[in-house]
C-alpha positions in Angstrom: -120.4 205.7 66.6 -121.7 209.2 65.8 -124.9 207.8 64.2 -126.3 204.3 64.0 -126.8 203.0 60.5 -129.1 200.5 58.9 -127.6 197.6 56.9 -129.2 199.2 53.9 -127.5 202.4 54.5 -124.2 200.7 54.9 -124.8 198.8 51.7 -125.1 202.1 49.9 -122.1 203.6 51.6 -119.8 200.8 50.3 -121.5 200.5 46.9 -123.0 196.9 47.3 -125.6 196.6 44.5 -127.1 193.3 45.6 -130.6 193.3 47.1 -131.0 192.7 50.8 -132.1 189.2 51.8 -133.4 190.2 55.3 -135.0 193.0 57.1 -132.7 196.0 57.7 -130.9 195.9 61.0 -129.8 198.9 62.9 -126.0 198.9 63.4 -124.5 200.5 66.5 -121.1 198.9 66.4 -118.4 198.0 63.8 -115.8 195.4 64.7 -112.9 193.6 63.2 -112.1 191.4 66.2 -114.4 188.7 67.2 -113.5 189.3 70.9 -114.6 193.0 71.0 -118.3 192.6 70.8 -121.0 194.2 73.0 -124.3 193.9 71.3 -124.1 191.1 68.7 -127.6 191.9 67.3 -126.6 195.5 66.5 -123.0 194.8 65.3 -121.5 194.4 61.9 -118.3 192.4 61.6 -115.7 193.4 58.9 -113.9 190.4 57.7 -110.3 191.6 57.2 -107.4 189.4 56.0 -104.1 189.6 57.8 -100.8 187.8 57.7 -102.1 185.1 60.1 -105.8 185.3 60.1 -108.7 185.7 57.7 -111.6 187.3 59.3 -114.0 185.3 57.0 -113.0 182.1 59.0 -114.7 183.5 62.1 -118.1 184.1 60.6 -119.6 180.9 61.8 -118.3 181.5 65.3 -119.7 185.0 65.4 -123.0 183.8 64.1 -123.3 181.5 67.0 -122.6 184.5 69.3 -125.5 186.4 67.8 -123.9 188.5 65.0 -126.1 188.6 61.9 -124.4 191.2 59.6 -121.1 190.8 57.9 -119.0 192.9 55.5 -117.3 190.4 53.3 -115.1 190.0 50.2 -117.2 189.6 47.1 -115.5 186.2 46.5 -116.7 184.8 49.9 -118.7 181.6 49.7 -121.2 181.3 52.5 -121.5 177.9 54.2 -124.8 176.2 53.4 -125.9 176.0 57.1 -125.7 179.9 57.3 -127.7 180.6 54.1 -130.7 182.8 54.8 -129.6 183.3 58.4 -127.1 186.1 58.0 -126.9 189.4 56.0 -123.9 189.7 53.9 -122.6 193.0 52.3 -120.2 192.3 49.6 -117.2 194.5 48.6 -114.1 194.1 46.6 -111.8 195.0 49.5 -113.1 194.8 53.0 -110.5 197.3 54.3 -111.7 199.9 51.8 -115.2 199.2 53.0 -114.3 199.7 56.6 -112.6 203.1 55.5 -115.8 204.1 53.6 -118.0 203.6 56.6 -115.5 205.6 58.7 -115.4 208.4 56.2 -119.3 208.6 56.3 -119.2 208.7 60.1 -116.6 211.4 60.1 -118.7 213.6 57.8 -121.5 213.5 60.5 -119.2 215.1 63.2 -119.5 218.8 63.1 -117.1 219.7 66.0 -113.4 220.3 65.4 -111.2 217.5 64.4 -107.4 217.7 65.2 -105.0 215.3 63.4 -101.4 214.7 64.2 -98.7 213.4 61.9 -94.9 213.3 61.8 -92.1 210.8 62.5 -92.0 211.0 66.3 -94.0 212.2 69.2 -97.5 211.7 67.7 -98.9 209.5 70.5 -97.5 211.6 73.3 -98.8 214.8 71.8 -102.2 213.3 71.3 -102.4 212.0 74.8 -101.2 215.2 76.4 -103.4 217.4 74.2 -106.3 215.2 75.2 -105.7 215.7 78.9 -105.1 219.4 78.5 -108.3 220.0 76.3 -110.4 217.8 78.7 -110.2 220.8 81.1 -112.8 222.4 78.9 -114.1 219.9 76.3 -115.4 216.3 76.0 -112.6 214.8 74.0 -112.5 211.7 71.7 -109.1 210.5 70.7 -107.3 207.6 69.0 -106.8 204.8 71.4 -103.0 204.1 72.0 -101.2 204.4 68.6 -104.2 203.7 66.3 -102.9 205.6 63.4 -102.9 203.2 60.5 -105.2 202.4 57.5 -107.3 200.2 59.9 -106.6 202.0 63.2 -107.9 205.4 62.0 -111.3 204.0 61.0 -111.5 202.2 64.4 -110.7 205.6 66.1 -113.5 207.3 64.1 -116.0 204.7 65.4 -115.0 205.7 69.0 -116.4 209.2 68.5 -119.8 209.8 70.0 -122.3 212.6 69.4 -121.5 214.3 72.8 -117.9 214.7 72.0 -116.8 218.4 71.4 -113.4 217.7 69.8 -111.6 214.7 68.4 -107.9 214.0 68.2 -106.7 211.5 65.6 -103.2 210.2 64.8 -102.2 209.5 61.3 -99.2 207.4 60.4 -98.0 206.1 57.0 -95.1 203.8 55.9 -95.4 204.2 52.1 -96.5 206.4 49.3 -100.2 206.6 48.7 -101.4 205.9 52.2 -101.9 209.4 53.5 -104.4 210.3 50.7 -106.7 207.6 52.1 -106.3 208.8 55.6 -107.0 212.4 54.6 -110.3 211.4 53.0 -111.3 209.7 56.2 -110.1 212.3 58.8 -110.5 215.6 57.0 -108.9 217.5 59.9 -109.8 221.0 60.8 -106.5 221.5 62.6 -103.3 219.7 61.8 -100.1 219.2 63.8 -96.9 218.4 62.0 -94.5 217.1 64.7 -91.2 216.5 62.8 -89.7 214.5 60.0 -87.2 211.8 60.6 -86.0 208.4 59.4 -88.8 206.2 60.7 -90.3 204.0 57.9 -87.7 205.5 55.5 -87.6 202.3 53.4 -91.2 203.2 52.0 -90.1 206.5 50.4 -87.6 207.4 47.7 -86.4 210.5 49.7 -87.0 212.5 52.7 -88.7 215.1 50.4 -91.2 212.5 49.2 -92.0 211.4 52.7 -92.6 215.0 53.7 -95.0 215.6 50.7 -96.9 212.5 51.5 -97.4 213.4 55.2 -98.4 216.9 54.3 -101.3 215.6 52.2 -103.2 215.1 55.5 -103.5 218.8 55.8 -104.5 219.9 52.3 -107.9 221.1 53.3 -107.3 221.9 57.0 -108.1 225.3 58.3 -104.9 225.5 60.3 -101.5 223.7 60.3 -99.3 223.8 63.3 -95.5 223.3 63.0 -92.2 224.3 64.6 -90.3 226.9 62.7 -87.0 225.4 63.6 -87.8 222.2 61.6 -86.3 223.7 58.4 -87.6 221.1 55.9 -91.1 221.2 57.2 -91.2 224.9 57.4 -89.8 225.6 53.9 -92.3 223.0 52.4 -95.4 224.2 54.1 -94.7 227.8 53.5 -94.1 227.1 49.9 -97.1 224.8 49.4 -99.8 226.2 51.8 -101.6 229.5 52.0 -100.1 231.7 54.7 -103.6 232.0 56.3 -103.5 228.2 57.0 -100.1 228.2 58.8 -99.4 228.6 62.5 -95.8 228.4 63.4 -94.2 228.4 66.9 -90.5 229.0 67.7 -88.0 229.5 70.4 -87.1 232.8 68.8 -89.3 235.9 68.0 -90.8 236.0 64.5 -93.2 233.1 64.5 -96.9 233.3 65.4 -96.1 232.1 68.9 -92.8 232.5 70.6 -92.3 229.8 73.2 -89.0 230.3 75.0 -87.5 227.8 77.5 -86.0 228.6 80.9 -84.9 225.6 82.9 -84.3 225.3 86.7 -83.5 222.3 88.9 -87.1 221.0 89.4 -89.2 222.4 86.6 -89.1 224.2 83.3 -90.7 227.5 82.5 -92.1 228.3 79.0 -92.5 232.0 78.3 -95.3 232.5 75.7 -95.5 235.7 73.6 -98.7 235.7 71.5 -99.2 237.5 68.2 -100.9 240.4 70.0 -97.9 240.5 72.4 -99.8 239.2 75.4 -97.5 237.1 77.6 -98.0 234.1 79.8 -95.5 231.8 81.6 -96.3 228.1 81.7 -94.7 225.7 84.2 -94.1 222.1 83.1 -92.7 219.2 85.1 -90.0 218.0 82.8 -86.8 219.3 81.1 -85.8 216.8 78.3 -85.7 218.1 74.8 -88.4 215.8 73.4 -91.0 216.5 76.0 -90.4 220.2 75.8 -91.0 220.2 72.0 -94.1 217.9 72.4 -95.6 220.2 75.1 -95.1 223.3 73.0 -97.1 221.6 70.1 -99.8 220.9 72.7 -99.8 224.5 74.0 -100.0 226.0 70.5 -102.8 223.6 69.4 -104.8 224.4 72.5 -104.4 228.1 71.9 -105.5 227.7 68.3 -108.6 225.9 69.5 -109.4 228.9 71.7 -108.3 227.7 75.2 -107.1 230.4 77.7 -103.5 230.0 78.9 -104.7 229.6 82.6 -106.8 226.6 81.5 -104.0 225.1 79.5 -101.8 225.5 82.6 -104.4 223.7 84.7 -104.2 220.8 82.2 -100.4 220.7 82.3 -100.4 220.5 86.1 -101.9 217.1 85.7 -99.3 215.8 83.2 -96.4 213.6 84.2 -93.5 212.1 82.4 -94.9 208.5 82.6 -95.1 205.8 80.0 -98.2 206.2 77.8 -98.5 202.4 77.6 -100.6 199.5 78.7 -98.4 197.5 81.1 -98.6 194.2 82.8 -96.8 193.9 86.1 -96.4 191.4 88.9 -98.2 192.1 92.1 -98.2 190.6 95.6 -99.8 187.2 96.3 -99.4 186.1 92.7 -101.6 188.9 91.3 -101.1 190.4 87.9 -101.6 194.3 87.5 -102.6 195.9 84.2 -101.4 199.5 84.6 -103.4 201.9 82.5 -103.3 204.8 85.0 -103.3 207.6 82.5 -106.3 206.6 80.5 -109.9 208.1 80.9 -112.0 207.4 77.9 -114.2 204.6 76.6 -112.1 203.7 73.7 -109.1 203.2 76.0 -111.1 201.2 78.5 -112.2 198.8 75.8 -108.6 198.3 74.7 -107.6 197.7 78.2 -110.4 195.2 78.9 -109.4 193.4 75.6 -105.9 193.2 76.9 -107.2 191.9 80.2 -109.3 189.3 78.4 -106.2 188.0 76.7 -104.3 187.2 79.9 -104.1 183.8 81.4 -107.0 183.0 83.9 -106.7 184.1 87.5 -109.1 183.8 90.5 -111.0 187.1 89.8 -111.1 190.0 87.3 -110.9 193.2 89.2 -111.5 196.6 87.7 -110.3 199.7 89.6 -111.9 202.7 87.7 -112.3 206.4 88.4 -114.9 208.9 87.3 -114.8 209.8 83.6 -114.0 213.5 83.3 -115.6 215.9 80.8 -117.8 213.3 79.0 -120.7 215.5 78.2 -123.5 213.0 78.8 -122.5 210.9 81.8 -125.6 208.7 81.8 -124.7 207.4 78.3 -121.1 206.8 79.2 -121.8 204.8 82.3 -124.4 202.8 80.6 -121.8 201.7 78.2 -119.4 201.1 81.0 -122.0 198.7 82.6 -122.2 196.8 79.3 -118.4 196.5 79.1 -118.2 195.2 82.7 -120.8 192.6 81.9 -119.3 191.6 78.5 -115.8 191.2 79.9 -116.9 189.2 83.0 -115.6 191.6 85.6 -116.0 190.0 89.2 -115.3 193.2 91.2 -115.6 196.8 90.3 -113.8 199.3 92.6 -115.0 202.8 91.7 -113.3 206.0 92.8 -115.1 209.4 92.6 -118.6 210.8 92.8 -120.4 210.1 89.4 -119.1 206.5 89.1 -121.3 205.5 91.9 -124.3 205.6 89.6 -123.1 202.1 88.6 -124.1 200.7 92.1 -126.9 198.3 91.5 -126.5 198.7 87.7 -123.8 196.0 87.2 -124.0 192.3 87.9 -120.6 192.1 89.7 -119.6 193.0 93.2 -118.9 196.7 93.8 -117.0 198.9 96.3 -117.0 202.7 96.0 -114.7 205.3 97.4 -115.0 209.1 97.2 -111.3 209.6 96.4 -108.1 207.7 95.9 -106.9 208.6 99.5 -109.9 206.7 100.9 -109.1 203.6 98.8 -105.4 203.7 99.7 -106.3 203.7 103.4 -108.0 200.4 103.0 -105.8 198.8 100.4 -103.4 196.2 101.8 -101.1 193.6 100.2 -103.4 190.8 101.2 -106.5 192.6 99.6 -106.1 190.4 96.6 -105.0 186.8 96.0 -104.0 185.6 92.5 -106.3 188.1 90.9 -106.0 190.0 87.6 -106.4 193.7 88.4 -107.0 196.4 85.8 -106.2 199.9 87.2 -107.4 202.7 84.9 -108.6 206.3 85.5 -108.1 210.0 85.0 -104.7 211.5 85.7 -106.2 213.7 88.4 -106.9 210.7 90.6 -103.2 209.7 90.8 -103.9 205.9 90.3 -100.2 205.3 89.9 -100.1 205.3 93.8 -102.5 202.3 93.7 -100.2 200.4 91.2 -97.1 201.2 93.3 -98.9 199.9 96.4 -99.9 196.7 94.8 -96.9 196.0 92.7 -94.3 193.5 93.9 -90.9 195.1 94.4 -88.3 192.7 93.3 -85.5 194.7 92.0 -85.0 198.2 90.6 -83.7 197.0 87.3 -86.5 196.1 84.8 -86.8 194.2 81.5 -89.5 195.8 79.5 -91.1 193.5 76.9 -93.2 195.2 74.0 -96.0 192.7 73.1 -96.8 194.7 70.0 -93.3 194.4 68.8 -93.5 190.6 69.4 -96.7 190.5 67.3 -95.0 192.5 64.6 -92.0 190.1 64.4 -94.3 187.1 64.5 -96.3 188.4 61.6 -93.2 189.3 59.7 -92.0 185.7 59.8 -95.6 184.5 59.0 -95.3 186.5 55.7 -92.1 184.6 54.8 -93.8 181.2 55.0 -96.7 179.7 53.0 -100.2 180.0 54.5 -100.3 176.3 55.2 -96.9 176.1 57.0 -97.2 175.8 60.7 -95.1 177.8 63.2 -93.5 176.4 66.3 -92.2 179.0 68.6 -89.3 178.4 70.9 -90.0 179.6 74.4 -87.2 177.7 76.0 -84.8 179.4 78.6 -87.6 181.5 80.0 -88.5 182.5 76.5 -85.0 183.8 75.7 -85.0 185.7 79.0 -88.3 187.4 78.3 -90.5 185.4 80.6 -92.1 182.3 79.2 -95.6 182.4 80.7 -96.6 185.9 79.5 -95.0 185.4 76.1 -96.5 181.9 75.7 -99.9 183.4 76.6 -99.5 186.1 74.0 -98.5 183.5 71.3 -101.5 181.6 72.2 -103.6 184.7 71.5 -101.7 184.9 68.1 -102.7 181.3 67.4 -99.2 179.9 67.0 -99.3 176.2 66.2 -96.8 174.8 68.7 -94.5 175.8 71.5 -91.1 174.3 72.3 -89.4 174.2 75.7 -86.1 172.8 76.8 -87.1 170.8 79.9 -90.2 169.2 81.2 -90.6 171.5 84.2 -90.8 174.4 81.8 -93.7 172.8 80.0 -95.4 171.9 83.3 -95.2 175.5 84.4 -96.9 176.7 81.2 -99.7 174.1 81.6 -100.2 175.2 85.2 -100.7 178.8 84.0 -103.4 177.8 81.4 -101.3 177.4 78.3 -103.2 174.9 76.0 -101.1 174.9 72.9 -99.2 171.7 72.0 -95.8 171.8 73.6 -92.7 169.9 72.5 -90.0 169.2 75.1 -86.5 169.1 73.7 -84.6 167.5 76.6 -87.0 165.2 78.5 -85.5 163.0 81.3 -86.6 159.5 82.3 -87.6 160.8 85.7 -90.1 163.2 84.2 -92.1 160.7 82.1 -95.0 160.9 84.6 -95.2 164.7 84.2 -95.1 164.4 80.5 -98.1 162.2 80.6 -100.0 164.1 83.2 -99.6 167.5 81.5 -100.0 166.3 77.9 -96.5 167.3 76.9 -94.8 165.9 73.8 -91.2 164.8 74.3 -88.4 164.7 71.8 -87.0 161.2 71.3 -83.4 161.2 70.1 -82.0 157.6 70.5 -82.9 154.0 70.3 -82.4 153.6 74.1 -84.6 156.5 75.0 -87.3 155.2 72.6 -87.3 152.0 74.5 -87.5 153.7 77.9 -90.4 155.8 77.0 -92.2 153.0 75.1 -91.9 150.7 78.2 -93.2 153.4 80.5 -96.3 153.9 78.3 -96.9 150.3 78.0 -96.6 149.8 81.8 -99.0 152.7 82.4 -101.4 151.7 79.6 -101.2 155.0 77.9 -100.1 156.6 74.6 -97.9 159.6 74.1 -97.1 161.9 71.1 -93.4 162.2 70.4 -91.0 164.0 68.1 -88.1 162.3 66.5 -84.8 164.2 66.3 -82.9 163.3 63.2 -79.1 163.9 63.1 -78.1 165.3 59.6 -74.8 166.8 60.6 -75.1 168.6 64.0 -73.8 165.5 65.8 -75.3 166.5 69.1 -78.4 164.4 69.6 -80.6 162.5 67.2 -81.1 159.3 65.1 -78.5 159.1 62.3 -79.2 157.4 59.0 -77.6 154.1 60.1 -80.1 153.8 63.0 -83.2 154.0 60.9 -83.4 150.2 60.5 -83.4 149.9 64.3 -86.0 152.8 64.5 -88.3 150.8 62.2 -88.2 147.8 64.6 -88.9 150.1 67.6 -92.0 151.7 65.9 -93.4 148.3 65.4 -92.5 147.2 68.9 -94.0 150.3 70.7 -97.2 151.4 68.9 -97.9 153.4 72.1 -95.6 156.1 70.9 -97.4 158.3 68.2 -94.9 160.1 66.0 -96.1 163.7 65.8 -93.2 165.1 63.9 -89.7 164.6 62.4 -87.1 167.3 62.7 -83.5 168.2 62.3 -81.1 171.0 63.4 -79.2 173.0 60.8 -75.6 173.7 61.8 -74.9 177.0 60.0 -78.2 178.4 58.6 -77.1 182.0 59.6 -73.9 182.0 57.6 -73.7 181.9 53.8 -70.3 180.2 54.0 -72.2 177.0 55.2 -74.8 177.0 52.5 -73.6 173.9 50.7 -73.6 172.0 54.0 -77.0 173.3 55.0 -78.4 172.2 51.6 -76.8 168.8 52.1 -78.5 168.5 55.6 -81.9 169.5 54.1 -81.7 167.0 51.3 -80.5 164.3 53.8 -83.4 165.1 56.1 -86.0 164.9 53.3 -84.6 161.4 52.4 -84.7 160.2 56.0 -88.3 161.5 56.3 -89.3 159.6 53.3 -87.7 156.4 54.6 -89.4 156.7 57.9 -92.8 157.5 56.3 -92.3 154.3 54.3 -92.3 152.0 57.4 -94.8 153.8 59.6 -97.3 154.3 56.8 -97.8 158.1 57.0 -95.8 161.3 56.9 -95.6 163.2 60.2 -95.1 166.9 60.4 -91.6 167.8 59.2 -89.6 170.8 60.3 -85.9 171.8 59.8 -85.8 175.6 59.5 -84.9 177.9 62.5 -85.2 181.7 62.4 -82.2 182.1 60.1 -83.3 179.2 57.9 -86.8 180.6 57.3 -85.0 183.6 55.6 -82.2 181.7 53.7 -84.0 178.5 52.6 -87.7 179.3 52.0 -88.0 176.3 49.6 -87.4 173.9 52.6 -90.2 174.9 54.8 -91.6 171.4 54.8 -94.7 171.4 57.1 -93.6 173.6 60.0 -90.7 176.0 60.9 -89.3 176.8 64.3 -89.3 180.5 65.2 -86.7 181.5 67.9 -84.4 184.4 68.2 -86.1 186.2 65.3 -89.3 186.5 67.4 -87.4 188.5 69.9 -86.2 191.0 67.4 -82.7 189.7 66.3 -82.3 188.8 62.6 -79.1 186.8 62.8 -78.5 186.8 59.0 -78.5 190.6 58.9 -80.7 190.6 55.9 -83.9 191.9 57.5 -82.6 193.9 60.5 -84.7 196.9 59.7 -87.9 194.8 59.3 -87.8 193.5 62.9 -88.5 195.4 66.1 -86.6 194.6 69.3 -89.1 193.5 71.8 -87.1 194.1 75.0 -85.4 196.9 76.7 -83.2 196.4 79.8 -83.3 199.4 82.0 -82.0 200.5 85.5 -81.4 203.8 87.3 -78.5 205.9 88.5 -78.0 205.2 92.3 -75.2 207.8 92.9 -73.1 210.3 91.1 -69.5 211.2 92.1 -66.9 213.7 91.0 -63.6 211.9 90.4 -60.1 213.5 89.8 -57.9 212.4 87.1 -55.8 209.4 88.0 -58.1 208.2 90.9 -59.0 204.4 90.6 -62.6 203.1 90.4 -63.9 199.7 91.4 -62.5 196.4 92.3 -58.8 195.7 91.6 -58.4 199.4 90.8 -59.1 198.7 87.1 -61.0 201.9 86.4 -59.2 205.2 85.8 -60.2 208.7 84.3 -57.7 210.3 82.1 -59.0 213.8 83.3 -61.3 215.2 85.9 -64.9 214.0 85.5 -68.0 212.4 86.9 -69.0 208.8 87.3 -72.4 207.3 88.0 -73.0 204.1 89.8 -75.9 202.1 88.2 -78.1 199.4 89.8 -77.1 196.4 87.7 -74.3 193.8 87.9 -73.3 190.3 86.8 -75.8 188.8 89.3 -78.5 190.4 87.1 -77.0 188.9 84.0 -74.9 192.0 82.9 -71.9 190.2 81.7 -68.6 190.9 83.5 -66.8 191.1 80.1 -68.3 194.6 79.7 -65.8 195.8 82.2 -63.4 198.6 81.4 -64.9 200.2 78.5 -66.0 197.0 76.6 -69.6 197.9 77.4 -71.6 201.2 77.4 -75.0 202.2 78.5 -77.4 205.0 77.3 -78.2 208.0 79.5 -80.3 210.8 78.0 -79.4 209.5 74.5 -75.7 209.6 75.1 -73.4 206.5 75.5 -71.6 206.2 78.9 -68.8 203.6 78.9 -68.4 201.1 81.8 -65.4 202.3 83.9 -63.7 199.6 86.1 -64.9 196.1 86.6 -68.6 195.2 86.7 -69.5 194.3 90.2 -72.1 191.7 91.4 -75.0 194.1 91.9 -73.8 197.4 90.3 -71.3 199.0 88.0 -69.9 202.4 87.3 -70.1 204.4 84.1 -68.3 207.5 82.9 -70.9 210.4 82.6 -68.4 213.2 82.1 -70.2 215.6 79.6 -73.6 214.1 80.2 -76.2 216.1 82.1 -77.6 213.5 84.5 -78.9 213.2 88.1 -79.5 210.5 90.5 -82.6 208.5 89.8 -82.3 209.0 86.0 -83.2 206.1 83.7 -80.3 204.1 82.2 -80.8 201.9 79.1 -78.6 198.8 79.1 -79.9 197.7 75.7 -82.9 198.8 73.7 -83.6 201.7 71.4 -80.3 203.3 70.5 -78.0 200.6 71.9 -78.5 197.2 70.0 -78.1 193.8 71.5 -76.1 192.7 68.4 -73.6 195.5 69.0 -73.2 194.6 72.6 -72.7 190.9 71.9 -70.1 191.6 69.3 -68.1 193.9 71.7 -67.5 190.9 74.0 -67.2 188.2 71.4 -70.5 186.4 72.0 -74.0 186.2 70.5 -77.3 187.9 71.4 -78.7 184.5 72.6 -76.3 184.5 75.5 -77.1 188.1 76.7 -80.8 187.5 76.4 -80.9 184.2 78.3 -78.4 185.4 81.1 -80.9 188.0 82.5 -81.5 187.0 86.0 -85.0 186.0 87.4 -84.6 188.8 90.0 -84.9 191.4 87.2 -88.5 192.4 87.1 -90.3 191.9 83.8 -92.8 194.4 82.6 -95.1 193.7 79.7 -96.7 196.5 77.7 -98.6 197.5 74.5 -97.4 200.7 72.9 
């Protein structure tokens, strides 16, 4: 925070008129997450209410951890045992209270604040601008994509007195939100990136969206935009004073002319300033989006007063890498958290939070570089020491000169190196064993070399899983069910191809109620990786009874014979076991039908060792309106069967019938729990809420080789491929052994290269396939998107007459999974 506040000062800021019941406390930290706490005695917890959680529920737990001050809703009723022990500040809306505290803190910061809005590129521009400005200034910036009504206040709290410039993102999804953000941020310099279709459903028109976003800059000294974005240029030039506007363009006539000249390896940007001074920048990329983003960065840095040569120095350290927090598999069962571009305290806290959320490993290892351009190093490293202690780091590996001040100041083991080269010389594959390793540091240190050395190389093709998208989808479905309705999440079949362990661990952090797997060994694997949630096993086998008992797994019982087998096992071993009864209401696959309930009644009396945890059924056609009458018949029959069973066992177990499609179509039949499957992974099979979900995975590979092929020449096995005219083909590193279906052969499938579709030509091979790239500017090593943004799973499945489930679950285990937060 820029300035610590007393509880009385906070009370005045948020307008709480009640008298304090305790001595004022000096607050250094504002938190909304019970896990992100450093100094509990100097922390205020803001109790926000979300789709899944209510922050007020965590107050007793936080009190036990030492927090004494809470910002709560004015309807909150304190527990008697806490009366007189904690300080409560009451507000009508805790989110508004959080924003009011942030606005007060922002007003204390006298250095320049730069804010970025637009439809695309905000986070990349912020990160690159931060790296460039760090050549001269101590920079504070929004961590990751913290640009929302809650994210912006949290970003404000990351600004310290020593910072010389702050860069804050601002994103909105509906009318009215930007006015709130403007009142908090009050930017001195604004950057308007572009205007597109993102979040279009929240606005009546593109013009309305543009007006709303522009509200951020109403009182800014300067607003930076690209002249070629006609809608933005016309609006700003009509609504803003000319003295506020700074335009850049490819062509002469703007405040800054930034002309592009590409060559094979790099791109040159010729700058012509308003006073006709010229400078040539060299940048390490050539794609259209990056070139637009970097020109926004250059113009903003110039506006702030940086010299072109200093800007170039910052650009020299930029690389076209993912600005994301990623989780990768390493040698010897290690997990590596790749945060190699980051170099500020706010980012370090986020990375350590992510680290704390992972499943337990032998040691927590932090590989950290010097902090660059921090203004007051002693304050920064003091907080780093607190973070290391709070997050229970076992080993700190420091790289650089100033970071060595932590030697003797932290409780964990330490090893220090003067530079990355010295560390790499000693780093071996066996340096770590089943450890969790966070690698984070300034770009200049090139820590990606450390990640590359530690990372297990399985296969060049990767499946990238966006954990933020998974959270978004989970919360979307949570809003579709009643607060008391439990959610069971299906993680069978390797979590629909996404990797069961990491996804199950993330669901555990989200506090899902139940997990479901297909087979016992899937449940055992989750237990061995520290997953503690209740786990239902859909297809248990008699030979797995011992493992069910040992690992506290809950089997589905689907027939009288299986009930007897399991009951006898439990009696013989003098144990009890929770079970789930599958009731057949029309699927006719597995399950007790209505005629078997009398026999079931006898079995429940005969084997009290089996404790019925839930009753459930499968809907046959919940995703198709044509089957609505049958689905409703199933649901009514299921309800009657549950009542009948409850009558003879003396209680009503948890009931669940709705899958992802059913949650949307039949909300009146939620019963006690729903089963979330394919919807969590970003596929809304009804087609009703496609726009509301985010795809969580992208399957990617690379171009291995490019060939020029004459018209009429054949390509691939059985000579099935043929170009109608002279052209180019690319061989890409994916085939049917990776799970890329052979039915995509001969133009049925297509991939995405530089935003353009390239059709499959010839037959898909075991480990590779060929695509037609005639007319696409591509080179060997370029990224290829098999599915993901721009090429939907639904579309691909439809092309070959199958369903998204099949494509997801077919992805081979040899395809490397990478998990990230965007």
